[in-house]
C-alpha positions in Angstrom: 203.2 67.7 65.1 205.9 65.4 66.5 204.8 62.0 67.7 205.4 60.6 71.1 208.3 58.4 69.9 210.3 61.5 68.7 209.6 63.2 72.1 210.8 60.1 73.9 214.0 60.0 71.8 214.8 63.6 72.8 214.2 62.8 76.5 216.5 59.8 76.3 219.2 61.8 74.5 219.1 64.5 77.2 219.2 61.8 80.0 222.2 60.2 78.3 224.1 63.5 78.1 223.3 64.3 81.8 224.4 60.8 82.9 227.6 61.2 80.9 228.4 64.5 82.4 227.7 63.2 85.9 230.0 60.2 85.4 232.7 62.5 83.9 232.3 64.8 86.9 232.6 62.0 89.4 235.6 60.6 87.6 237.4 64.0 87.5 236.6 64.6 91.2 237.6 61.3 92.6 240.2 59.8 90.3 242.0 61.7 87.6 242.0 65.3 86.5 243.4 66.4 83.1 246.1 69.0 83.1 247.9 70.8 80.2 251.4 72.2 80.9 251.1 75.9 80.0 254.6 77.2 80.9 258.2 76.1 80.9 258.8 76.2 84.7 259.2 72.4 84.9 261.5 71.9 81.9 262.9 69.5 81.0 260.8 67.2 83.2 257.7 68.7 81.7 257.5 70.6 78.4 254.9 73.2 77.3 252.1 71.2 75.6 252.5 68.1 77.7 249.1 66.6 78.6 248.7 64.5 81.7 246.2 63.1 84.2 246.7 64.1 87.8 246.2 61.3 90.3 243.7 62.7 92.8 243.8 59.6 95.0 247.4 60.0 95.9 247.0 62.4 98.8 243.3 62.1 99.6 240.6 64.7 99.1 240.0 68.3 100.1 237.6 71.0 99.1 239.9 71.8 96.2 239.4 68.2 94.8 236.1 69.4 93.2 236.1 71.7 90.2 236.1 75.4 91.3 236.9 74.2 94.9 233.2 73.3 95.3 233.7 70.5 97.9 233.0 72.9 100.7 231.6 70.0 102.8 235.2 68.6 103.2 236.8 69.9 106.3 240.6 69.6 106.0 241.5 66.4 104.1 239.8 63.0 103.8 241.9 59.8 103.4 245.0 61.9 103.7 248.4 60.6 102.6 251.3 63.0 102.7 253.4 63.7 99.6 257.0 62.5 99.4 259.9 64.8 98.7 260.5 64.9 95.0 256.8 64.3 94.0 255.5 66.5 91.1 252.2 67.9 92.3 249.4 70.0 91.0 248.1 72.4 93.7 245.8 75.4 94.1 247.8 78.7 94.5 247.3 79.9 98.1 245.9 83.3 97.1 245.0 83.6 93.4 243.1 80.4 92.9 245.2 79.2 89.9 246.4 75.6 89.5 250.2 75.3 89.5 252.5 72.3 89.0 255.8 72.1 90.8 258.1 69.7 92.7 257.9 69.2 96.4 261.3 69.9 97.9 260.5 71.0 101.4 258.3 69.1 104.0 256.7 70.5 107.2 259.4 71.6 109.6 262.2 71.7 107.0 264.7 74.5 106.7 265.1 75.3 103.0 267.6 77.7 101.4 269.3 78.3 98.0 273.0 79.2 98.1 274.8 79.9 94.8 272.1 78.1 92.9 272.3 74.9 95.1 269.3 73.8 97.1 270.0 73.4 100.8 267.6 71.2 102.9 268.2 71.3 106.7 271.6 72.8 106.2 272.8 70.1 103.8 273.2 70.7 100.0 271.2 68.6 97.5 274.1 67.4 95.3 274.0 68.5 91.6 275.8 66.4 89.0 276.4 68.0 85.5 274.2 66.3 82.9 275.1 68.1 79.7 273.2 70.9 78.0 269.4 71.1 77.3 268.7 72.5 73.8 265.5 73.8 72.3 264.6 76.1 69.4 264.3 79.7 70.4 260.7 80.3 69.2 257.3 81.1 70.6 255.9 78.2 72.5 252.4 77.0 73.4 249.1 78.9 73.3 250.7 81.9 75.2 253.5 82.3 72.7 256.1 82.7 75.3 259.9 82.7 74.5 262.3 80.4 76.4 265.0 81.7 78.7 268.5 80.8 77.4 272.0 80.8 78.7 273.2 82.0 75.3 270.7 84.8 75.2 272.1 86.6 72.1 270.2 84.2 69.8 267.6 85.0 67.2 264.3 83.2 66.4 265.0 79.7 65.0 268.4 79.4 66.7 269.3 76.9 69.4 268.6 78.0 72.9 270.8 76.4 75.6 270.6 75.8 79.3 273.0 73.9 81.6 271.4 70.7 82.9 272.1 68.9 86.2 270.9 65.8 88.1 269.8 66.9 91.6 269.6 64.3 94.4 267.2 65.0 97.3 267.9 63.7 100.8 265.6 60.7 100.3 267.6 59.6 97.2 265.1 60.9 94.6 266.9 62.2 91.5 265.5 64.5 88.9 266.9 66.9 86.2 267.1 70.7 86.8 268.0 73.5 84.4 270.2 76.6 84.9 270.2 79.5 82.5 271.8 82.4 84.4 272.6 83.9 87.7 269.5 85.4 89.4 268.4 86.9 92.7 266.8 83.5 93.6 270.1 81.7 93.4 270.8 83.0 96.9 267.9 83.2 99.4 267.3 83.5 103.1 266.3 80.4 105.1 262.6 79.4 104.8 261.3 77.3 107.7 258.3 75.3 106.4 255.3 75.6 108.8 253.5 72.5 109.9 250.8 71.4 107.5 252.6 73.2 104.6 255.0 72.3 101.7 257.7 74.1 99.8 257.7 73.8 96.0 260.2 74.7 93.3 260.2 74.4 89.5 262.9 72.3 87.8 263.6 75.2 85.4 265.1 77.1 88.3 265.6 80.5 86.6 262.1 80.6 85.0 259.8 79.4 87.8 257.3 81.2 90.1 257.4 79.1 93.2 257.8 79.0 97.0 261.0 81.1 96.9 258.9 84.2 96.7 255.9 84.8 99.0 252.4 85.7 97.6 251.1 87.6 95.8 254.2 87.7 93.5 255.1 84.1 94.3 253.7 81.0 95.8 255.1 80.8 99.3 254.2 77.9 101.6 251.4 75.7 100.2 248.8 74.3 102.7 248.3 70.5 102.6 244.6 71.0 101.7 245.6 72.9 98.5 247.2 69.8 97.0 245.1 68.5 94.2 247.1 65.4 93.1 250.3 63.8 91.9 251.5 63.9 88.3 252.8 60.4 87.4 252.9 60.2 83.6 252.7 62.3 80.4 249.9 60.9 78.3 250.3 63.0 75.2 252.5 65.9 74.0 252.3 68.6 71.3 254.8 71.3 70.6 252.3 73.4 68.6 249.6 75.9 69.6 246.9 73.3 69.0 246.7 69.6 69.5 245.3 69.3 66.0 248.7 70.3 64.5 249.7 66.6 64.3 253.0 67.4 62.8 254.0 69.0 66.1 253.2 65.9 68.2 256.1 64.6 70.3 255.6 60.8 70.0 258.6 60.1 72.2 256.8 61.7 75.2 253.6 59.7 74.9 253.0 57.7 78.2 256.3 58.9 79.5 256.8 58.4 83.3 257.5 61.6 85.3 260.6 61.4 87.4 
């Protein structure tokens, strides 16, 4: 028969675990949410296997700030601060409930269009300056084992995959890198007028991104302000392998790297 001291130790252990979970839940809800990059839609700003913390204080709080959108008591957005054009944001997909990460390019009331692969905002092009070639190995990447999209598509496994790289400058002066691999239907679009209270998102890897250029359910469409979860400011850790335990695949040069 167990003595009282053993029973008390079990109770204390349970209490410690419960308190730790509560503290972790509060921290995740109010301050920072961990996020792994699962796809290549934001290359080369973000790579598959990058790990970051999303700043949930950046735009205030909505029902989506809680895990599984459980903050149903929040009507609209508390302590709201609007995102800036060029911010990299994690948001809840308007229809399928998945978490996406893309870049804000269109604000409420903007007219957004793509002509010959060049982003147009309110009828003015966002200038693109050539910035060399982005190279990566043509191999299966991340847990999903997806293959990258290449400009030189006639390559085999283990060969070098290339994409043209440009510096894009947004109307507010923010600069970031974008990639172009080929001509696609999304290189020329109609005009999107962003509704009030919504935002327009695009991936930096323009030919391999599901974003606001296509309406749901196939795409993202316009994203309501309340669906924004937080801003991505810095990569904390990065691994090119299928598991973070494959230490030989760690990308040490990306640890604590600022996101531009």
